[in-house]
N, C-alpha and C positions, 0 to 999 in steps of 0.2 A: 355793514350795511342791511343786511336781512333783518337782525335784531331791531334795528330800527324802525323799519317797515313795519315788523310785526306789531311793535311796542304802538306805532302810529295808528294802524289800522284797529288795534284793541282799544285806543284812547278814542276814536271817532265812532266804535261801534257803540261803546257804552254811552258815548254823548247822546247819539241818537236814540238809544234803548232808553235814555233818562224821559222821553217823553210819556212813557208809561205814568210818571207823576205829575204829568201834566205840562205845558209849554213852558220851559224855564230857559235862561240865558245859554245854558251848555248846549241843548238841542239847538236854538237860533244859531251860535256859533259853529257849530257842525253842519246846520244847513247851509250857511252863508261859504263855507269853506268847500263844502260840494258842489255849491253852485259856481263859485268862482273857479275851480279848478276846471270844471266842464266846461266853462265859456272859454276858459282861457287855452285848453286843449283844443276846441272846436274851431277858434282863431288860428292858432298855429297850423293845426292840419289844413285848413282853406286857404293859408296865405303859402304855405311850402309845396302844397300837392296841386293847387287850382291858380291862384292868383300870379304868384312869381314866376311858375313856368309859361305861363299864358301870356304875361306881359312883358316881362324882362328878359326872356332866354329866345333872342331871335336868331333864326337860323339865316345864314345869308342866302341861301339857296331858295329861299321861301318867296313866292311870288308876291307880287305889290298887292293883289286882292286878299290874301290869306292875311298879310299885316293890316289891310284896312278893315278885317273882319272883327279885329280886334279893339277898335276903338269904342263902337256902341256899347258894348259890355262894360268898358272901362269908365266910360262918361256916366251912365246908369247909376254903376257901383259908387261913383263920386256922389251924385245926386242924393244917394242914401244918405249922406252925412247930414243933408240939410232935416230929416225926421228924427234927427237924434235930440235935439233941443225942443220941450214943448211949446215955448213962450218966444216964438220966431216971428220975422215979418211975413206978411202975407206972399211974399215972392217967393221966399224960403220953403215956406210950406207947401206951396203948389210945385215946386222944381222938387221937391221930395216926394210928393204926390204922384208925380207921373212915374218916377221911378218905381215906388211902389205900387204903383196900379198894373204895370208891366209884370213886376214880381209875381203878384198874385194871380195875375191873366195866364202867364205862362205855367204856375204851379197847378191852376185849374184845369188847364188843358191838359197837362201831363197827366194828372190824376184821372180823368175822364176817360183820356186814351187808353191808360193803363188798365182802368175797369172794363172799357169796352173789348178792346183787344185780348187781354190776359183771363178775363173771367166770363162776360156775358156770351160772346160769340164763339168760344169753344164749347161753353154749354149748351147753347142754344143747338150747335151743329152735333155733339152728341146726343141730345134728347131727340132729334130728329132722326139721328140714325144714318147720318150722312157719313160716308169715308171718304176723305182727302188724301190725296197724295198716293193712293193705291191705284195698280193698274190691274 
């Protein structure tokens, strides 16, 4: 099995390095293989580590409120399916856009909060010479 992996990695490396001679079918094939394997791996990790435990592994001792909090993310994930096809109905595009807008908004809020709390505020405090948490 190690020999097969070694030969496969050598072959893919040479296919990528063939880009030196210009864009060719070997490079395009290697590119498609790498993208396909990456997307497949990301989908499987997302399914087995995030979606499946959150949606299908229900604890009988869990409160009703905790169960109800699982439905909005599931509905938004379902609505993202409407963004897969570019030529769709106006209603389908609108439903997919709602989910996508929520996803972009949450991503932007997380990035801004991370930048503020993780970088800007600590640097400002350090530049001001204020010591926090010391008695």
